[in-house]
Residue frames as a rotation matrix with the C-alpha (Angstrom) as fourth column:
MET 1
-0.021 0.440 -0.898 5.22
-0.443 -0.809 -0.386 -39.85
-0.896 0.390 0.212 4.66
SER 2
0.453 0.253 0.855 3.93
0.538 0.687 -0.489 -41.17
-0.710 0.682 0.175 1.35
ARG 3
-0.561 -0.719 0.409 5.53
0.736 -0.208 0.644 -40.32
-0.378 0.663 0.646 -1.95
GLY 4
0.050 0.679 0.732 2.47
0.841 -0.424 0.335 -38.36
0.538 0.599 -0.593 -3.03
ILE 5
0.890 0.261 -0.374 2.68
0.443 -0.690 0.572 -36.05
-0.109 -0.675 -0.730 -0.04
ALA 6
0.038 -0.957 -0.288 6.42
0.487 -0.234 0.842 -35.61
-0.873 -0.172 0.457 -0.54
ALA 7
-0.492 -0.173 0.853 5.82
0.869 -0.158 0.469 -34.75
0.053 0.972 0.228 -4.21
LEU 8
0.523 0.759 0.388 3.19
0.683 -0.645 0.342 -32.17
0.510 0.086 -0.856 -3.27
ARG 9
0.700 -0.343 -0.626 5.57
0.410 -0.526 0.746 -30.65
-0.585 -0.779 -0.228 -0.75
LEU 10
-0.400 -0.902 0.160 8.23
0.630 -0.144 0.763 -30.29
-0.665 0.406 0.626 -3.46
VAL 11
-0.166 0.436 0.884 5.72
0.854 -0.385 0.350 -28.66
0.493 0.813 -0.309 -5.82
GLY 12
0.840 0.495 -0.223 4.87
0.531 -0.663 0.528 -26.27
0.113 -0.561 -0.820 -3.00
VAL 13
0.157 -0.878 -0.452 8.56
0.547 -0.304 0.780 -25.46
-0.822 -0.370 0.432 -2.65
GLY 14
-0.573 -0.368 0.733 8.67
0.819 -0.212 0.534 -24.46
-0.041 0.906 0.422 -6.31
PHE 15
0.314 0.770 0.556 5.66
0.676 -0.592 0.438 -22.19
0.667 0.238 -0.706 -5.94
PHE 16
0.771 -0.073 -0.633 7.16
0.531 -0.475 0.702 -20.69
-0.352 -0.877 -0.327 -2.79
ILE 17
-0.305 -0.951 -0.049 10.41
0.694 -0.258 0.672 -19.84
-0.652 0.170 0.739 -4.58
GLY 18
-0.482 0.159 0.862 8.59
0.777 -0.377 0.504 -18.24
0.404 0.913 0.058 -7.49
THR 19
0.597 0.797 0.092 6.26
0.627 -0.536 0.566 -16.27
0.500 -0.280 -0.819 -5.24
ALA 20
0.534 -0.449 -0.717 9.04
0.602 -0.394 0.695 -14.99
-0.594 -0.802 0.060 -2.97
VAL 21
-0.578 -0.799 0.167 11.20
0.667 -0.344 0.661 -13.81
-0.470 0.493 0.732 -5.87
LEU 22
-0.304 0.545 0.781 8.23
0.744 -0.376 0.552 -12.30
0.595 0.749 -0.291 -7.72
LEU 23
0.735 0.628 -0.255 6.93
0.638 -0.516 0.571 -10.43
0.227 -0.582 -0.781 -4.66
GLY 24
0.179 -0.761 -0.623 10.39
0.624 -0.402 0.670 -9.09
-0.761 -0.509 0.403 -3.85
THR 25
-0.730 -0.476 0.490 10.88
0.667 -0.343 0.661 -7.85
-0.146 0.810 0.568 -7.40
LEU 26
-0.011 0.814 0.581 7.40
0.717 -0.399 0.571 -6.34
0.697 0.423 -0.579 -7.68
THR 27
0.722 0.202 -0.662 7.82
0.658 -0.500 0.564 -4.57
-0.217 -0.842 -0.493 -4.35
GLY 28
-0.272 -0.909 -0.316 11.12
0.597 -0.417 0.685 -3.17
-0.755 -0.002 0.656 -5.60
LEU 29
-0.621 0.123 0.774 9.48
0.709 -0.333 0.621 -1.97
0.334 0.935 0.119 -8.82
TRP 30
0.480 0.875 0.061 6.72
0.725 -0.434 0.535 -0.31
0.495 -0.213 -0.843 -6.84
LEU 31
0.519 -0.349 -0.780 9.17
0.592 -0.511 0.623 1.43
-0.616 -0.785 -0.059 -4.50
ASP 32
-0.594 -0.787 0.167 11.30
0.647 -0.344 0.681 2.57
-0.478 0.513 0.713 -7.44
SER 33
-0.285 0.556 0.781 8.26
0.740 -0.390 0.548 4.07
0.609 0.734 -0.301 -9.17
LYS 34
0.745 0.613 -0.261 7.27
0.624 -0.504 0.597 5.95
0.235 -0.608 -0.759 -5.99
LEU 35
0.614 -0.572 -0.543 10.77
0.298 -0.469 0.831 7.19
-0.730 -0.673 -0.118 -5.10
ASN 36
0.956 -0.214 -0.200 12.24
-0.269 -0.370 -0.889 7.61
0.116 0.904 -0.411 -8.61
THR 37
0.047 -0.951 0.305 15.27
-0.853 0.121 0.508 5.44
-0.520 -0.284 -0.805 -7.81
LYS 38
0.377 0.405 -0.833 15.07
-0.889 0.410 -0.204 3.13
0.259 0.817 0.515 -10.81
PRO 39
0.185 -0.171 -0.968 17.25
-0.272 0.937 -0.218 0.05
0.945 0.303 0.126 -10.32
ILE 40
-0.611 -0.605 0.511 18.10
-0.630 -0.020 -0.776 0.24
0.480 -0.796 -0.369 -6.62
PHE 41
-0.260 0.570 0.780 14.97
-0.837 0.269 -0.476 -1.23
-0.481 -0.776 0.407 -5.02
VAL 42
0.709 0.443 -0.549 14.36
-0.673 0.658 -0.338 -3.72
0.211 0.609 0.764 -7.82
ILE 43
-0.048 -0.824 -0.565 17.79
-0.296 0.551 -0.780 -5.22
0.954 0.130 -0.270 -7.23
PHE 44
-0.763 -0.207 0.613 17.34
-0.629 0.014 -0.778 -5.07
0.152 -0.978 -0.141 -3.46
GLY 45
0.172 0.928 0.332 13.88
-0.914 0.276 -0.297 -6.65
-0.367 -0.252 0.895 -3.72
LEU 46
0.572 -0.035 -0.819 15.20
-0.531 0.745 -0.403 -9.40
0.625 0.666 0.408 -5.98
PHE 47
-0.471 -0.839 -0.273 17.97
-0.250 0.423 -0.871 -10.29
0.846 -0.342 -0.409 -3.55
MET 48
-0.618 0.330 0.714 15.60
-0.763 -0.032 -0.646 -10.15
-0.190 -0.943 0.271 -0.59
GLY 49
0.505 0.840 -0.198 13.19
-0.861 0.476 -0.177 -12.43
-0.055 0.260 0.964 -2.44
ILE 50
0.259 -0.515 -0.817 16.00
-0.310 0.757 -0.575 -14.88
0.915 0.402 0.036 -3.16
ALA 51
-0.769 -0.576 0.279 17.12
-0.414 0.116 -0.903 -14.80
0.488 -0.809 -0.327 0.48
VAL 52
-0.202 0.790 0.578 13.58
-0.903 0.078 -0.422 -15.39
-0.379 -0.608 0.698 1.74
ALA 53
0.624 0.435 -0.649 13.17
-0.706 0.671 -0.229 -18.22
0.335 0.601 0.726 -0.79
PHE 54
-0.205 -0.785 -0.585 16.37
-0.263 0.620 -0.739 -19.97
0.943 0.002 -0.334 0.32
TYR 55
-0.840 -0.092 0.534 15.44
-0.538 0.017 -0.843 -19.70
0.069 -0.996 -0.064 3.98
GLY 56
0.092 0.976 0.195 11.90
-0.939 0.150 -0.309 -20.86
-0.331 -0.155 0.931 3.33
VAL 57
0.483 0.008 -0.875 13.06
-0.552 0.779 -0.297 -23.83
0.679 0.627 0.381 1.26
TYR 58
-0.631 -0.763 -0.141 15.48
-0.303 0.409 -0.861 -24.79
0.714 -0.500 -0.489 4.00
ARG 59
-0.674 0.428 0.602 12.68
-0.673 -0.022 -0.739 -24.69
-0.304 -0.903 0.303 6.57
MET 60
0.382 0.884 -0.268 10.27
-0.916 0.324 -0.238 -26.61
-0.124 0.337 0.933 4.31
LEU 61
0.443 -0.254 -0.860 12.70
-0.419 0.789 -0.449 -29.39
0.793 0.559 0.243 3.42
LEU 62
-0.464 -0.685 0.562 14.24
-0.804 0.059 -0.592 -29.82
0.372 -0.726 -0.578 6.87
PRO 63
0.136 0.546 0.827 11.54
-0.789 0.564 -0.243 -32.28
-0.599 -0.620 0.507 8.05
LEU 64
0.923 0.183 -0.338 12.01
-0.370 0.667 -0.646 -34.37
0.107 0.722 0.684 4.90
LEU 65
0.135 -0.963 -0.232 15.76
-0.478 0.142 -0.867 -34.49
0.868 0.228 -0.442 5.37
ASN 66
-0.410 -0.253 0.876 15.44
-0.912 0.125 -0.391 -35.39
-0.010 -0.959 -0.282 9.06
LYS 67
0.544 0.684 0.486 13.03
-0.646 0.711 -0.277 -38.25
-0.535 -0.164 0.829 8.33
LYS 68
0.797 -0.336 -0.502 15.34
-0.279 0.532 -0.799 -39.63
0.535 0.777 0.331 5.65
LYS 69
-0.251 -0.939 0.235 18.27
-0.666 -0.008 -0.746 -39.46
0.702 -0.343 -0.624 8.05
ASP 70
-0.120 0.298 0.947 16.23
-0.922 0.321 -0.218 -41.24
-0.368 -0.899 0.237 10.76
ARG 71
0.880 0.474 -0.019 15.36
-0.437 0.793 -0.424 -44.08
-0.186 0.382 0.905 8.35
GLU 72
0.455 -0.791 -0.410 19.03
-0.302 0.296 -0.906 -44.51
0.838 0.536 -0.104 7.37
ASP 73
-0.416 -0.633 0.653 20.15
-0.815 -0.059 -0.577 -44.62
0.403 -0.772 -0.491 11.03
GLY 74
-0.032 0.522 0.853 17.49
-0.833 0.458 -0.311 -47.11
-0.553 -0.720 0.420 12.14
């Protein structure tokens, strides 16, 4: 994998993190406005967004880490 493709993948990781956290928080704000439960769903949405972001980053970077490990072993 070339360095350019790896760099683009890392930029994509940053956008994925931001999008996951933002969508979780906005969903929590929307639910709180509909159910009149001010901070509960915002906090829950934020934590869910962070959890999804961590899992997604792990899945996105796993191929990069495996290829680096393969090069070091061989």
